[in-house]
C-alpha positions as CSV (number, residue, x, y, z in Angstrom):
1,X,75.2,75.5,100.8
2,X,74.1,76.5,97.3
3,X,73.0,80.1,97.2
4,X,70.5,81.7,94.9
5,X,70.6,85.4,94.0
6,X,68.4,87.6,96.2
7,X,66.3,88.6,93.3
8,X,64.9,85.1,93.3
9,X,63.7,85.5,96.9
10,X,62.0,88.8,96.1
11,X,59.2,86.9,94.3
12,X,58.3,84.7,97.3
13,X,56.2,87.4,99.1
14,X,54.4,87.9,95.8
15,X,53.5,84.2,95.8
16,X,52.3,84.3,99.3
17,X,50.1,87.2,98.5
18,X,48.8,85.4,95.4
19,X,48.0,82.2,97.3
20,X,46.4,84.3,100.1
21,X,44.2,86.1,97.6
22,X,43.2,82.7,96.0
23,X,42.3,81.4,99.5
24,X,40.3,84.5,100.3
25,X,38.5,84.2,97.0
26,X,37.7,80.5,97.7
27,X,36.4,81.3,101.2
28,X,34.4,84.2,99.9
29,X,32.9,81.9,97.2
30,X,32.0,79.3,99.7
31,X,30.3,82.0,101.8
32,X,28.4,83.2,98.8
33,X,27.2,79.7,98.0
34,X,26.1,79.1,101.6
35,X,24.2,82.4,101.7
36,X,22.5,81.7,98.4
37,X,21.4,78.2,99.6
38,X,20.2,79.5,103.0
39,X,18.4,82.6,101.5
40,X,19.9,84.8,104.2
41,X,22.7,87.4,103.6
42,X,24.5,89.3,106.3
43,X,26.3,92.5,105.3
44,X,28.5,94.5,107.7
45,X,29.1,98.1,107.1
46,X,32.8,99.0,107.7
47,X,33.8,101.6,110.3
48,X,33.5,102.2,114.0
49,X,29.8,101.8,114.1
50,X,29.8,98.5,112.3
51,X,26.3,97.1,112.1
52,X,25.3,93.8,110.7
53,X,22.4,94.0,108.3
54,X,20.5,90.8,107.7
55,X,18.5,90.5,104.5
56,X,16.2,87.5,103.8
57,X,15.3,86.4,100.3
58,X,11.6,86.0,101.2
59,X,11.3,89.5,102.7
60,X,13.3,91.7,100.3
61,X,14.3,89.9,97.1
62,X,15.8,93.0,95.4
63,X,18.2,93.8,98.3
64,X,19.0,90.1,98.6
65,X,19.9,89.9,94.9
66,X,22.1,93.1,95.2
67,X,24.0,91.8,98.2
68,X,24.5,88.4,96.5
69,X,25.8,90.1,93.4
70,X,28.3,91.9,95.5
71,X,29.4,88.7,97.2
72,X,29.8,86.9,93.8
73,X,31.8,89.7,92.3
74,X,34.0,90.1,95.4
75,X,34.9,86.4,95.4
76,X,35.8,86.4,91.7
77,X,37.9,89.6,92.0
78,X,40.0,88.0,94.8
79,X,40.4,84.8,92.7
80,X,41.4,86.6,89.5
81,X,43.8,88.9,91.4
82,X,45.5,85.8,92.9
83,X,45.7,84.1,89.5
84,X,47.1,87.3,88.0
85,X,49.8,87.6,90.7
86,X,50.8,83.9,90.2
87,X,51.2,84.5,86.5
88,X,53.3,87.6,87.1
89,X,55.5,85.6,89.5
90,X,56.0,82.9,86.9
91,X,57.0,85.5,84.4
92,X,59.5,87.1,86.8
93,X,61.0,83.6,87.4
94,X,61.3,82.9,83.7
95,X,63.0,86.3,83.0
96,X,65.4,86.3,86.0
97,X,68.7,84.8,85.0
98,X,69.5,83.9,88.7
99,X,66.3,81.9,89.1
100,X,66.3,78.1,88.8
101,X,63.3,78.4,86.5
102,X,65.1,80.7,84.1
103,X,64.1,79.9,80.5
104,X,66.9,81.8,78.7
105,X,66.1,83.3,75.4
106,X,67.3,84.9,72.2
107,X,68.6,88.0,74.0
108,X,71.0,86.0,76.1
109,X,72.3,84.2,73.0
110,X,72.8,87.5,71.1
111,X,74.6,88.9,74.1
112,X,77.0,85.9,74.1
113,X,77.7,86.3,70.4
114,X,78.3,90.0,70.9
115,X,80.7,89.4,73.7
116,X,82.5,86.7,71.8
117,X,83.0,89.1,68.9
118,X,84.3,91.8,71.1
119,X,86.9,89.7,72.9
120,X,87.9,86.8,70.6
121,X,90.4,85.1,73.0
122,X,88.0,84.8,75.9
123,X,85.6,82.0,74.8
124,X,84.9,79.1,77.0
125,X,86.2,75.8,75.8
126,X,83.2,74.0,77.1
127,X,80.1,75.0,79.0
128,X,80.1,73.6,82.5
129,X,77.1,74.0,84.9
130,X,78.1,75.4,88.3
131,X,78.2,72.8,91.0
132,X,77.2,73.4,94.6
133,X,80.0,73.0,97.1
134,X,80.2,69.7,98.8
135,X,78.5,69.8,102.3
136,X,80.9,67.2,103.7
137,X,84.1,69.0,102.8
138,X,86.5,69.7,105.7
139,X,84.8,67.3,108.1
140,X,86.5,64.1,108.8
């Protein structure tokens, strides 16, 4: 089985967290749209004595608008945090030389030239991509 360096696997929980935040942002956005259409907002105060406060648009428009602003901002913060983490994960993949998504770069080329200059008899004759071992070897 072809193995990838363990630094590649370190980015997977980051992706899970990013997709979780995007999902949470989407659900929160759907909840905000539903509350805006219905004209009724429920806010729960965190803690042991959690009470649900219900605010209707017709009864108290100022508190309704404040709670709706909180819901809109909360959903976009979750969404932007998820997008930001996905971008960080892509950057980690692009910079990790053991990742299948490694982009390479000028620094790697300069390092190769430096090493070739330091040890002139050790150049590779041709560049060969590593091949995964055959899964069917030894069975027969």
